[in-house]
N, C-alpha and C positions, 0 to 999 in steps of 0.2 A: 447512610449517606448516598446520594444519588450519583452514579458514575458520571465522570466527566466525559466529553465528547470530543473525538478526533476524527478529521477527514484526511485520507490520504490522496494526494493528487498526482496524476502523471499524465501523459498524453493519451495513450489509448485505453487505459484502465482495463488491460487483459492480463497483466503479469504481476509486476511489483506491487502496484497499489492494491491489487486484489489479495496477494500474499499477506500483505501487511495487515489489511482488514481482517482477514480470517485468522491470523497468528494472534493478533491484539484481543479480538473477541473470544478466542479460545483460551488465552494464557492470562489475560488481565480483564477478563469480562465483569468481574466483581467491582473493579474501579474505573474501567474505560469502556465506552461504547464507540466502535469503530464503523465508519463508512469509507467509501472510496468512490472517485469519480475521475473522468478525463476529459481533456479539452477537445479530443477527436476520438470518442469511443470506438473501439474496434467492432463492438457489437457482439463480442463473445468473450468468455474467459478461456485463456489457453490451456488446452488439455494437459500440457506438460506441467502448468502451475497447479493444477488440480491433482495431478498425479504426485507431485513433489509434497504437497500438502498432505495428501493421504498416507504417505510414507511416515509421517509423524503424527498420524492419528487424528488429523483434522479433515473432516468432510465439509468441503466448502461448495456451496450451491448458489454462489453470487451471480451477479449479472453486470455486464458492462454498462456503466451509466455516464451520462453527460453531467459535467459540472453544473449546468443550468439548473438540474434539479435541485441543487443545494444553495442556490444563490441567496434565498431568504432565511436559510437556516443560520443558527449561531453555533459556533463550535469553540471549545476551550482552545483547541490546538488545531492548526492545519499544517500537515507535514507533505513537502514535495519530495518525491522519491526518484525523480529522473536523475541520470548520472551527470549530465551536463547541460549547460545552456543551449548547446547545439541541437539538443532534442526538443527544444521549444517547451521546456518545463513550464507548466502554467503558473500564473501569478494569481493568488486569491486576493480579492478585493473586499471580503466581507470581514466580519468581526472574528476575533480569535487570534491569539498569538501564532506566529509562524516560525516554521523550522524547516530546514532543508538538510535532508539525509540521502545523499545519492547512492544509486546502485546502477551496476551496467544492466543494460537490457538483455535478459536470457534469450528472449525470442530472436535476438540477432546472432546468436552463436551459430557458427559454421560447424560442419561435420554431421556425423551420424546421428540417428535419434538418442542413442545411448549418450553420445558426447552433448547433445542439447540437454538432455535430461540432468546430466551432471552441472551444467551451467545454471539450471532452475535449482538445483540443490544448493549450489553455492550462495546464490542470491537469496534463497529461502533461509539458510542459515546466518547469513550476514543480517538480513532483516530481523530475524529472531533474536539475535544477539544485540544489535544497535538500536532498534526500535524500541524493543521492550525495556532496555536499559535507560533509554531517553525518556519514555513515558514513566518509569519508576521514579526518576528523579525530577520530573517536570514541575516547575514553579512558574506560574503566570507572571509575566512581566508587568510592572505598574505602569 
């Protein structure tokens, strides 16, 4: 059986959507193929997102991508991961079921680098728990 495809959308495509892409490809790669993109790509993957992934054995070498790269692609599911509408969470106009699972932006965490890394860990763990569970139970709407 061919893996289903999922696109994770956010604004900058530097933290949350990158972590979701990497976690899904690592943990559900036999059933899902994940991509990620942003409406205003930051142009980099946040180093603390890469560090938080490495702590759980995921070596992520992604790049910040614009949603326009995927406009012609068909996905089984498109998941927005911005925490609130105030963050200008993108709208997907292409084909595929849509789901919103919001997470706070760990890059906005205040404090020391250690406190910032803790914020990335919390978001990583929430993504791992919530996104993986959602994909395991996903059933396309008719």
